[in-house]
C-alpha positions, -999 to 999 in steps of 0.1 A, spaced: -681 34 649 -665 19 617 -642 47 613 -628 38 651 -625 2 641 -604 11 610 -580 34 632 -577 3 656 -570 -22 629 -544 0 615 -528 9 650 -533 -23 672 -540 -54 646 -570 -58 668 -586 -81 644 -576 -118 643 -549 -124 616 -538 -159 607 -499 -158 608 -492 -196 612 -483 -210 579 -472 -248 579 -443 -260 559 -454 -264 522 -466 -301 512 -470 -316 475 -506 -305 481 -501 -271 486 -472 -265 464 -500 -254 435 -513 -230 457 -477 -215 462 -476 -210 428 -502 -185 427 -506 -149 443 -519 -151 478 -556 -142 482 -568 -116 510 -595 -133 527 -619 -122 551 -640 -148 573 -672 -136 588 -688 -162 610 -714 -161 638 -693 -184 660 -654 -183 665 -649 -220 663 -665 -221 629 -639 -192 616 -614 -211 631 -623 -243 611 -623 -223 578 -591 -204 584 -576 -242 591 -583 -249 553 -569 -214 539 -536 -216 560 -519 -244 537 -528 -219 506 -506 -195 522 -536 -170 519 -538 -136 541 -568 -143 562 -589 -122 586 -615 -136 610 -640 -121 629 -676 -128 646 -685 -90 646 -705 -79 612 -689 -39 625 -651 -52 625 -658 -74 596 -667 -41 580 -638 -22 589 -613 -51 576 -630 -52 545 -626 -9 540 -594 -11 550 -581 -46 535 -601 -47 503 -603 -84 502 -605 -107 472 -626 -131 487 -652 -131 515 -666 -158 535 -698 -146 552 -721 -166 577 -758 -168 565 -769 -168 601 -753 -137 615 -781 -120 640 -804 -102 623 -799 -83 590 -763 -79 594 -754 -105 572 -773 -85 546 -759 -52 554 -725 -67 547 -733 -81 515 -749 -49 502 -721 -33 511 -697 -55 493 -717 -51 464 -717 -16 462 -681 -7 473 -662 -38 463 -680 -56 432 -649 -74 424 -648 -90 459 -656 -125 456 -684 -142 481 -691 -177 494 -719 -178 522 -716 -204 544 -747 -220 566 -757 -243 590 -792 -251 578 -814 -239 549 -827 -208 549 -847 -204 516 -854 -168 522 -820 -158 530 -804 -177 505 -826 -162 478 -818 -127 488 -782 -136 487 -786 -149 454 -803 -119 441 -769 -99 454 -749 -125 432 -738 -146 455 -734 -180 435 -718 -203 464 -730 -215 494 -708 -239 516 -729 -258 540 -718 -266 577 -699 -290 587 -669 -276 565 -646 -301 551 -616 -297 527 -633 -315 502 -665 -289 499 -640 -259 508 -616 -271 477 -651 -274 456 -664 -240 467 -632 -224 453 -627 -241 420 -665 -231 414 -654 -196 425 -626 -195 404 -646 -213 374 -671 -181 377 -645 -157 381 -635 -163 345 -670 -150 336 -674 -109 339 -705 -113 343 -708 -137 373 -694 -105 395 -725 -88 386 -757 -90 410 -781 -118 390 -801 -91 371 -828 -116 365 -859 -108 393 -873 -133 412 -896 -160 399 -930 -151 406 -935 -180 427 -904 -167 452 -917 -128 450 -945 -132 479 -913 -152 502 -890 -125 491 -913 -99 503 -920 -117 539 -882 -121 539 -873 -84 536 -901 -74 560 -887 -97 586 -855 -84 585 -869 -49 586 -886 -56 617 
């Protein structure tokens, strides 16, 4: 199925690619002096993906957005993005499958995880897989910019690309085990 989606992406441009780029302003001049990022936005709700895309358009980044995890996987495999913005609340364990795939096949790809409400068990799993940046809704330009700054700061440290090497604290291990069982069920 992934191969079929990859072929559709290549042949038809099935994915949502944000092409509308406004004229540069003084606010976006700094963004023009750097290479554009390849950004994949994976959100459970299309409106949330569009809101995030609106923050990246002035930066002149290449954007792909989707609400479908299988489509996201095909886009990621085909485009090899610099950044993935992943919704922690995708149905079931699809977010975790995507995150594991990224860590295994594209370890240099940076990840920002978004969420609407706290979910400690999922956040712990994401942190164990090396996610350091969480962005809570509602999204604002200030918070997106801060997340990107933190991402940029952590990129200077090579060990930040690797999943966290330390195991969860003993107090959280039981919670983590229960979360994994819930996701497998």
